[in-house]
N, C-alpha and C positions, 0 to 999 in steps of 0.2 A: 593263449592258451589252448590246446587239443583236446575239444569232451565227447571225444566220440558219439559212439549210438543212444539214444534219448528218446524219453515220451512224457508225453504230458503227464502228470502228477495230479488225478481228483479225483473226490474222495469216494467213489462210486465206484473207481476203482483200483483203491489203495491196494485188496489182498493182491491183484491181480499183478498188479508196476512189483507187490517187493519178492514175488515172486517168481517171474520173467528175469527170463537167462538172457545176457551180456547189456545187462544196461549201465553204462556206465555215467549215464543223469540225468534227471530228471528237469523240467519246469511247470513253476503253479502259479495261477492266478496271484498275483500279491495284494487286490482286493479280497482275494478270499482268506487269506488268511491273520489272524493275529498280532498286534506287533508286538506283540511280548510273551506269551508259547506259540509251541507248535502242535496244531496233530500228530499225534502218539504213533504214526505208517510213517508225518515224513521225518520224527526225528531217529525211527528208529536208518532209516537213507540214509541219515545222515552220520550216524554212529557208523553204518557201513562205509565209513568215505565216499558213497555219492553224493555225487556236485546237486545241489540247487539251485534252479537257477530262478530271480521272481518276475514275470511278465505282468508286466502294469496295461491297464488299458481307459483308467479314467481321466490320467492328465490332460486329455486334448493339446498338445504341443504344437497343433496345425492350428488352433482356434483363433481365434484373433487376440484374444487376453493372453497376459500374460499366466504362465502356471502358476495356480496356488499353494503359496508357502507350506501351508499343510498338508497337502495333498505329498508336495514332494517332501517331505520329513517324515511323511509315511515311508512312502518307499522304501527313501533311506533307510530308517529303524528294518523295513525287510529285509533289508540286504544286508546289513550290518547280525540278524537274528543269525540266517540262513548261511554268513559267512558266503555268502553268495562272489564268486568274479566280476561278475557282471549283473546291471539289471537289462531291462527291457521293455521296453514300447513301443505303441503305434505313431506313422508319422498319416494325423490324423485330426480332427475336427470333432467333437465328441456335447460339449455345448455350444450355444450363441445368444445374441442378443445382452442383456447388460447395459453398465452406463456410452460404452464405448459407442450403441444407439441410440442412448436413450427407451432402451424401451424393456419390458418385462424375461429374463431368463430366460432362456429354454434348453432343454434338458431332450435330447434323441436319445436316449438310453444304447449307443450304437456307434460304431467309427465310420464316418460317412467321408469321403474323400473331398482333401484340400484341392484348392487350382491352382495348375500347376504355372503358374505365373511367379515373373519376378517379383511385387509386391508381396505375395504369398510366402513367398523362397525368403525374402528379407521378416519378414516376422513368424517363418519355422524356426528359421537363423537362431536372435535371434533369443527366444525360448528353447531352442537345443540347449545354447550357451549356458543359461540359468538355471537348466535344468543340470546338467554336469557340472557348474560352478556347485548346490547344494546335493549330490549324491556324495558316498565314501568310494568307488566302482565308476567303474568306463560304459558308460552308458549305448545301447545296440537299437536302433530304431528298423522297424519293421512296416518295407510295404503295403500297404492293405488295398483285400478284394474290393472293387467298386460292383452300383450295380446302374448306374452315371456316370456320366460325363459332364462336365462346365465348357460350355462353350469360348470362344475365343481363345485355349489356350497359348501359352504360347513358348513350350518346354512338354518334351516330349519327359518320360516315367524314369530310363536312362537320365538322360538328363537333369532333370531336376534329381534325383539319388548323387551324381556326380558333383551338380555346384554344392550340396549340400555337404558332402563329406570331405569337397575342398577347403569351405569356409571354417569349419567346425571338428572337423577330426570322429566325427563321432563313426563309430562300427555301424554295420549296416544287419539285419536280421534278412536274409531274403526270406517267402515265402515260396514258394513253387508253386502250388497251387492259387494262389492268387494270383501270379501271372499268369495261368491256362484262365484263370477267372477272367479276366480282366480281355483274353486274348479273343475269347464267347463274347463278349458285352459289350464290349468295346474296341472289337479290332486289333490290336495293341499285339506284334510280332515277339511271342519270348524275346526269338531270339536275340532281335534286334536289343531289346532294353538289356540285356543280357552284357551283348556288346555296347552297350555305351558307359553300363556304369563299372566302377569298379570293385572289380571281382580280388582285388585284394582287403577289403576293407570290411569284407563279410566273416562276420563274426559265426552265425548258424545258420541253419537252414532250416524251412519246415516242413513239411509234409504233413496233405490231411485230403480226405475226399466227401466231394459234392456232387451235386444229383444238377443235370437240363434237364427245364419245365417251360417248354413254351416257346424254346432258342435265346433264353435265359438260362445262367448260370450260376448255381445257387452254393455260396461254398459251407457247408453245412456244417462238415466238423463231424457231421455223424453216420457218414455213411462211407465206404470203404474207398482208397485209394484209385483212382483209376488209370491205364494205361496212358492218356495223352499227361497225366503231373507226371508221373513219371519220366515221360519223355521232356516235361523242362527239367526232369535232376538230371536226367542225362545230358541234354546238354549244358549250364551248369556246372560239372564232375567233369566237361569237356576240355572248360577252361580251367577250373580251380581246385584244389582239393581241401573243402570246408571243414571248417575246426570241428565243427560239430553239425547233426545230421538230430531231429527231432520230432516224432509223431507224433500228430494230435489228432482226440477225439473230444470231443463237449458233450455226446450223447448220441443215446441210441445203443451206448456200451453193446459190444458183443464179447463172445465168452474168450478168456484168456486166451487159448491156445488159435483163435485168429488174429489177436492182435498181435502176439508171438507170431504165425503170416506174413501179418503185415510188416512187420520190422523185418525177417528173413527177405522175404520181396525186394525193398529198402537198400539193404546191406547190397544182393546179388548187384541190383542196377549201382550200385557205384561202383562196385565191383568191374562188373562187364566196362561202367563209360572213360572209368580209370584210364589215361592215353601211357605208354608202355613205355619204361624210365623217364618217369618225372618225379617230383616230388613239389614240396608245395611253395607257391613261388613266398618269396622274401616281400612282407611288407612292403608296399609305397606309399610314395603321394602324403597323407594326411591322414593314411590307416595305421599305423600304427597303435595298439591299443596302450588306453590311458593319456595319448593325445592328446590338446585342451584346442588345437584353433590347427585350422586347415589352412591356415595362409600359407602361402610360398616363403621362406624370407625375404624379408626386405619389403614384404606388399600385404600393404594394408586391407584388412577384413571391412568386405563391403558392411554400412551402418543401413538402419532401416530407414528408407525415405520420411519423410513429415508425411504424415494420411498414409501413411500406407495398410495402416491394425488397421482405423477409422476404417478403409472403402474397407478392404477382408471382411469387417467385421458385419456392416451392411451385407453386403454380397452373398455373409456363409445365415445369417441373421432373416432374407428376405428366403431363401434356397428349404430355410429347417421346418420355420413358420409355414411353407406352403406342401413339406414331406408332416406334419404332427397338429397345426393347428385351419388346419385347409383351406388356407388363403392361395392368390392365384396362383398359378406356377411364372418364375420369375422369363425372365427372356429369353430365348438360344438353349433351354433345355427342351430335350424331349417329355414330351407329355405324357405319354404310352410308359417312359421306364421310370418318374417323377410315381404313376402311381403305383406302376411293381413294388421300388423302392419302401414306397410310405405304406403298402401292405403287410410289407414285410417288417418293419418298427416295428409295425402295431401288434402284429402276431408274438413277433419275440417281447415285445410289452404286454400279453395277453400270457405266455409260459413264465414268465417270471412275474408276475402278480401269479398267477398260480401255484408257484412253490412257494413264495412267501408267506400265504396265504390259501394253502389248500386246500379250506373249508367253504371259500367262494367255488370253485368247480365241483365240490360234495355235494353243496346246498340245492345248488343251479343246476345241475346236470347235463345234461346234452344243450343247454340253452346256454353257461355262460360263456363260452368263445362266440356267437355271436351277437351277443347283447352285449360285450367286455368291446368288441372289435368295432359295433356304430360307437359305443359312449369316448371312445380314442378315437375317432374320425377325425371332431373336434377340440378335445378337448388336449392339450399339452402336459407332458408329464411335469410335473410338480413339487419338490419336496418330498422325491424321494417312494420308492416300491410299494412300500407297505403303508403312507399317507394316498396314496395311490390306490390301494385296496380300498381304502374306508373309505375317499372320494365316492365310487366307483358302488359299492352295495349304496352309497344315501343319496346316487344319485340314480337308484331304482326305485330305494325305497320313496323320496322326489315324485315321482312316476307313477306310485302304486303300481308295484310291479313287483317281483315276479307274479302272473296273473292267480297261479295253486296255492291256496289261503296257509298251505300245512306250508311250503318253501319260503314265502314270506314272512311267516312268524317264524322262522328259520333265517332269515338274513335278519331280520332287526333285534333275537337273542345276539347276535355274531358283532353288527353294530355296536348294536348296547353295553357291551361287553367291555370295544374295545373306545369307543368314541364318547357317549353319551346315554345318560338313563333313558332318556324319551326318545323316539324316532324324530327324523328334520321335517318339517313341516312349512306350511311355506314361508315363512320369515327365510328361511335354508336355502329353497328352492328361488327364492330374490337374489340373495346375497350369492350362489351362485353363479344364478344367469347373468348379475354384474360384473359378477369376477372374469368369467371365461369373456366374456363380449370387450372386454377391457383387454386382457391380451390379443384376442385377436383386431381391435383396430389399432392396436397401438402396429402390430408387423403389418396391418396394411399402408398405416404409415410406410414405417420404414421400402415395403416395396416400392410405395409412388416415388420416393428417394431414388433407386433404383434404377424405376425406367425416367425419369426427370432428369439421365444424366449421366449416373454413380455409378461405372463400371464395374462388372465381377471379381473384383480379385486387381484389374491393373492396373498397369504403370506405364513408365516410359524405359527405355536401358539406353 
């Protein structure tokens, strides 16, 4: 299906998107819309015949656990509501722990990279097949940006994606900004990745902006698209005519004319990179839309080897607990990069809490962010962001903070209105301390298992 040129639909720029000329389609974050009705601006786009694609962020198909039936049902419902031709998600894990590792569940609050190992590939392929069987339309998966690299990886990104497509028939959503991010952060050549992956499987392409700080590229979606990202788009267009290209912007939204200007640059880049006299290649191998298996005729799809889920689960739990619970860094990881990733996760979490509970930064002023980041350093996200906001306020009140009497009274009133008639006292402090200790102790137990011989998602081939 030919999608054309599109833009990510966000409520903050809904009016601008409606007015932008030459928009063929939009993509919306699936979890940000209700399953039974659409926001009015999005409904108007649908009435105009604009294609809307739901883009999921919470399935965690790269995680050790199988995708949850409720999450799959929600994504399927949104695809049906939108009349979407396909749905998209990420090759990432977003949670770890739980029954597979006999440890508390941990939430990342963000997309984290999957180890490129045969074990992790087996698990991902099985999860993708489960998702495909639960969705009413074809599925496409996006390569993610990463600050960190797993030790002892066995496949390149291109090889990993090619194997995934061949085994499952899943389509690909190639984010050229993420390829650039991985070039800066992990030394991976975008051209090599494009040479290795099956470009005929591409459903569409993401283009987004970011910023480099201290030698690390941050895929912010809050900055203009840079020339190096457009250069990767040029490399991709030289190999294939993608069915769709979409501009992503998630924060620091510019005026409509700046968005229009970025779209114009994207169109010009595609036109300049198109090989003379070429047409889009026919889909080959396993990449035809709607294909349910990527195996060649007569070839048995590889199964998930015994213990693969457990091995991947232990490795991912050890990594995530280090990032969000302050446990030691697993062997083989770059300590500095993990520290950067940990701070980035906490900062993203602080931003989301500020959005769901805007009263907290209003009450705490400039003290909100440093206080929250200190709180989050050893306290993993649990129970969602609204629960996290309450837990943060409770943590401050137990500690006798903020020091300003008026601010503390305001925080007490806010907490009492939402949680309990009286502020937390010594008993709550003891319960909280015991709970936090249990989480960290369990994570340390998992980590000790990794160090005693369980490898980071590796298997034999």
